[in-house]
C-alpha positions in Angstrom: -6.4 -9.8 23.5 -10.0 -9.2 24.8 -11.7 -12.6 24.6 -14.5 -11.4 22.3 -12.4 -9.2 20.0 -11.8 -12.0 17.5 -15.5 -12.8 17.3 -16.3 -9.1 16.8 -13.8 -8.9 13.9 -15.3 -12.0 12.4 -18.7 -10.3 12.5 -17.3 -7.2 10.8 -15.7 -9.3 8.1 -19.1 -10.3 6.7 -17.7 -13.8 6.0 -18.4 -17.2 7.4 -15.9 -19.7 8.4 -13.3 -20.1 11.2 -10.8 -17.2 11.6 -7.1 -17.5 11.4 -5.1 -15.1 13.6 -2.3 -13.7 11.6 -0.8 -11.3 14.1 -1.4 -10.5 17.7 0.9 -7.8 19.0 -0.1 -4.1 19.3 -2.5 -4.9 16.5 -4.7 -7.9 16.0 -5.0 -9.2 12.4 -7.2 -12.1 11.4 -8.2 -13.7 8.1 -11.7 -14.9 7.4 -12.3 -16.3 4.0 -11.1 -13.9 1.4 -10.7 -10.9 3.7 -8.3 -9.7 6.3 -9.5 -7.7 9.3 -7.2 -5.5 11.4 -7.8 -4.0 14.8 -5.5 -1.1 15.2 -4.0 -0.2 18.5 -6.1 1.8 21.0 -5.1 5.4 20.8 -4.4 5.4 17.0 -4.8 8.9 15.6 -8.0 8.5 13.6 -7.5 11.6 11.4 -3.9 10.5 10.5 -5.0 6.9 9.7 -8.0 8.2 7.6 -5.6 10.4 5.6 -3.4 7.4 4.9 -6.2 5.1 4.0 -7.6 7.7 1.5 -4.4 7.5 -0.6 -5.3 5.7 -3.9 -2.5 4.2 -5.9 -4.0 1.5 -8.1 -1.7 -1.3 -9.0 0.8 -0.2 -6.4 -0.9 0.0 -2.9 -3.6 -2.3 -1.7 -6.9 -0.4 -1.1 -9.1 -1.1 2.0 -12.6 -2.5 1.6 -13.9 -0.5 4.6 -13.4 0.7 8.1 -15.3 0.3 11.4 -14.7 0.4 15.1 -14.7 -2.0 18.0 -14.7 -0.1 21.3 -11.7 2.2 21.3 -10.0 0.4 18.4 -10.3 1.4 14.7 -10.8 -1.6 12.4 -9.9 -1.9 8.8 -11.0 -4.6 6.3 -8.9 -5.6 3.3 -8.8 -8.1 0.4 -6.7 -11.1 1.6 -4.5 -11.6 -1.4 -1.7 -14.1 -1.3 1.1 -13.4 1.3 4.6 -14.6 1.0 4.9 -18.4 1.2 7.8 -20.5 2.5 8.7 -21.1 -1.2 8.8 -17.4 -1.8 11.3 -17.0 1.1 13.6 -19.5 -0.5 14.1 -16.9 -3.2 12.7 -13.7 -1.7 11.1 -11.2 -4.2 13.7 -8.5 -3.6 13.4 -7.3 -7.2 9.6 -6.9 -6.9 10.0 -5.0 -3.7 12.6 -2.7 -5.1 10.5 -1.9 -8.2 7.4 -1.2 -6.1 9.3 1.2 -3.8 10.8 3.0 -6.8 7.2 3.5 -8.2 5.9 4.6 -4.8 8.7 7.2 -4.4 8.0 8.6 -7.8 4.4 9.5 -6.8 3.4 13.1 -6.0 2.9 13.7 -2.3 -0.9 13.7 -1.6 -2.1 16.7 0.3 -2.9 16.3 4.0 -0.7 13.3 4.7 1.0 13.2 8.1 4.7 12.5 8.5 5.7 8.9 7.8 6.0 6.8 10.9 9.5 5.4 10.7 11.2 7.6 13.3 8.4 7.2 15.7 8.6 3.4 15.4 12.3 3.6 16.4 11.5 5.7 19.5 8.6 3.3 20.6 10.9 0.3 20.2 13.6 1.8 22.4 11.2 3.0 25.0 10.6 -0.7 26.0 14.2 -1.1 27.2 16.2 -0.3 30.3 18.5 2.7 30.3 21.6 0.5 30.3 20.6 -1.7 27.4 22.9 -1.5 24.4 20.3 -0.5 21.7 19.1 2.3 24.0 22.6 3.6 24.3 23.0 3.4 20.5 19.7 5.3 20.1 21.3 8.3 21.8 23.7 8.6 18.9 21.0 8.6 16.1 19.9 11.6 14.1 16.3 11.0 13.2 15.8 14.2 11.3 14.5 13.8 7.7 17.0 14.7 5.0 14.5 14.6 2.1 10.8 14.9 1.7 8.6 12.7 -0.5 6.1 9.9 -0.2 7.4 7.0 1.9 5.8 3.8 3.1 7.4 4.2 6.6 7.7 0.5 7.5 8.8 -1.5 4.5 10.0 -5.1 4.6 9.2 -8.2 2.6 6.2 -8.9 4.7 4.6 -5.8 3.2 4.1 -7.5 -0.1 1.2 -9.6 -1.3 0.0 -10.9 -4.6 -3.5 -10.0 -5.7 -4.8 -11.2 -9.1 -1.3 -12.2 -10.0 0.3 -8.8 -9.3 2.5 -7.8 -6.4 1.2 -4.9 -4.2 2.4 -3.0 -1.2 0.3 -3.3 1.9 -0.1 -1.8 5.4 -0.2 2.0 4.9 -0.3 2.6 8.7 3.0 4.6 8.5 2.6 6.0 5.0 3.4 9.7 4.9 5.9 12.4 4.0 9.5 12.0 4.8 12.8 10.7 3.6 12.1 7.8 1.2 15.6 6.3 2.0 13.9 5.0 5.2 12.0 2.5 3.1 15.3 0.9 2.1 16.7 1.0 5.6 15.5 -2.3 7.0 17.1 -4.4 4.2 20.2 -2.1 4.5 20.3 -2.8 8.3 20.0 -6.6 7.6 22.8 -6.4 5.1 25.1 -4.4 7.4 24.4 -7.0 10.1 25.2 -10.0 7.9 21.5 -11.2 7.8 21.1 -10.5 4.1 23.7 -11.7 1.6 25.5 -9.3 -0.8 23.7 -10.9 -3.7 20.3 -10.3 -2.1 21.1 -6.7 -1.2 22.4 -6.0 -4.7 19.3 -7.5 -6.3 17.1 -5.3 -4.1 19.1 -2.1 -4.5 19.8 -2.7 -8.2 16.1 -3.3 -9.0 15.2 -0.1 -7.1 17.7 2.0 -9.0 17.0 0.4 -12.4 13.3 1.2 -11.9 14.1 4.9 -11.4 14.3 5.0 -7.6 15.7 8.3 -6.4 16.0 8.0 -2.6 19.7 7.1 -2.8 22.7 8.0 -5.0 23.6 5.3 -7.5 27.3 5.9 -7.0 27.2 6.2 -3.2 23.9 4.9 -1.7 25.2 4.8 1.8 25.5 8.6 1.8 21.7 8.6 2.2 21.3 5.2 3.8 23.8 5.3 6.7 21.5 7.3 9.1 18.3 5.4 8.4 20.1 2.0 8.5 21.5 2.8 11.9 18.1 3.7 13.1 16.5 0.5 11.8 19.3 -1.5 13.3 18.6 0.0 16.7 14.8 -0.5 16.3 15.2 -4.2 15.3 17.7 -4.9 18.1 15.5 -3.2 20.7 12.4 -5.1 19.6 14.3 -8.4 19.7 15.7 -7.7 23.1 12.3 -6.6 24.6 10.6 -9.6 23.1 13.2 -12.0 24.5 12.9 -10.4 27.9 9.1 -10.5 27.9 9.0 -14.1 26.9 12.0 -15.1 29.0 13.8 -16.6 26.0 17.3 -16.4 24.7 18.3 -14.0 21.9 18.5 -15.8 18.6 21.4 -15.4 16.1 19.7 -12.6 14.2 19.1 -10.6 17.4 22.7 -11.2 18.5 23.9 -9.9 15.1 21.8 -6.8 15.4 23.0 -6.1 18.9 26.6 -6.5 17.7 25.8 -3.9 15.1 24.6 -1.6 17.9 28.1 -1.9 19.4 29.6 -0.8 16.1 27.2 2.1 15.9 28.4 3.2 19.4 32.0 2.8 18.3 31.7 4.6 14.9 30.3 8.1 14.9 27.9 8.8 11.9 29.5 10.7 9.0 29.0 14.4 9.3 
């Protein structure tokens, strides 16, 4: 990161006290006191991000406190809330996530929103790999076309939940947009299909989503809608893990190995027509 970027984000926070770096990848996210400040990647489409940030869903989606800019990077400022803790991860809040997604998918589609960012994230992840890498080969079999159109988060996982004033909320609307809401269930589905989430956890998540009125998948055959998006998220996660291990010169962990094994199955098993 640029050496003075953190200090500039601290200044924009309007808070005193030492910053805590929460994330430093394509984005830089810090916490200062009771706010979180996020520097978005250079080249972020300002009009698209603005349209996403203007969506107001009280009690469902965290609202920004403000926006600013540092050089060529857009900066957003947010209430800090309470992120997931190690205790939460002992019994992950799958039910809360499922219910929030069901509520999100029931909202009318706001005018002017761009497409949700899920498919683009898959393509970016694979672009980091060499042509012969297994996830990149599996990518060639994917169909990223959207089969339905509604409001979708675009990058949902458990880390996109926080508690604020005792209530769970969705965060990070960077990929919010119109598209197939089944993509919001695809990361847990990919984990489940790769053996990284237990059947009980998967059933808790999917069951709470359906019980709350979620309509992205069919109750009797959810994989009819989930198969394609789950394949895509498997490829994305495997590609990201492989690229990270290669960059850091580290071995793949068990989760990455499971996802890459799933890519082998994707190559061996054509998607349903």
